[in-house]
N, C-alpha and C positions, 0 to 999 in steps of 0.2 A: 503495499499498500506506498503510492507515495508524497496523498495527501492530495491531489486527485479522483475525482468521482469514478468508480469504480466502469469499467468495460458496461453500456445498455442501462446503466444508470439516467435517468432523469430528472433532474434535478424540479421539486415537486414548492413552486413558488407561491406562495399564502398571499392572501389581499394587505394581509401586515406586512409583511416583510416587503414586497413593494412599492410603499411608502417611505419606506427609509430610506436618510439619505446617502449617495453616494460614499460617503465619507464613512458612518456608520457600517456600512457592506459591507468597508474593507476593515474594518475593527472582524464584525464577527470572521469571514474570512482567513486573516491575520489567527485567532481564535482555535476556529476548527482547525486550521493548520497546527499547531500547539498540542491541541489536545490528539491528532495523531499521534503527532511524532512522542509525547510520555508515553498516550497509549502503548507501543511500539519499542517502549521498555522497563514495561513490567507487568508480566506474568501475571495470568486471570486473568478473568473477566468485565471489562470498565460497568462498578452499579450507580455510581453517581458521579455527576460534577460542579465543583459553585463556582461561578462564573463572578468575580467582583464587581458591579459598573457602576460608572462616574454615578451622580446628581444627575437628575436633572433629563437623563436619558428617559426617555417611548419600553422601559422590562418589557414590556409584553409580549409587541412586536420584535423589539431586540431578541430575546428568548426561542420568539418563534425561526424569525431567522437564520437565528441559530443555530437550534433543532432540527430544521432540515437541510441544514453543509455540515452539518454534522451526517444527517441519516444518509444522502447523497455517497459520502466518503466509506458506509459500514459500518460507525459505527452508534448503537443504537444503546442504549441504556435505562434504568430505571425513574432515577432523579436525579431532577436540575436543578438548580436554588441560584438563589442571587443576593448578596448583597452588598453594603455601598462603600465605596470605594473611592477615597481622591486618586486623582492621575488618570490615566488610562483604565479601560478596561485590562481582565485580566484574572485567566485562572488563577482562583484563592485553593481550590483542592481536587484531587480525584478520588475516588475511591473503587477498589479490588473484590473481588472474592476470587478465590483459587477456582483456575479451573483453565477454561485453554484458552488463552493467549489470542487476541483478537491478532 
């Protein structure tokens, strides 16, 4: 997995995601790349992801876009959470359960 969508995967863009600015969509892509890279370094199945989101960001739309981006890259998981942060959005924590490595 190189961070690009798997062959044959069509990204499902939701109405919420289309309302986001190109800047936020670029941040979502960066977060997805980070998640893919971090997943490669862990054994087990990704079960949860916590993302730090700056105040004033449209959180629901932001998470919707991130979920779609991660799913297109083959990363599906149980729980996606956010917490407020200063500065740019970032991955705060990822949880893994023992099992097959993604």
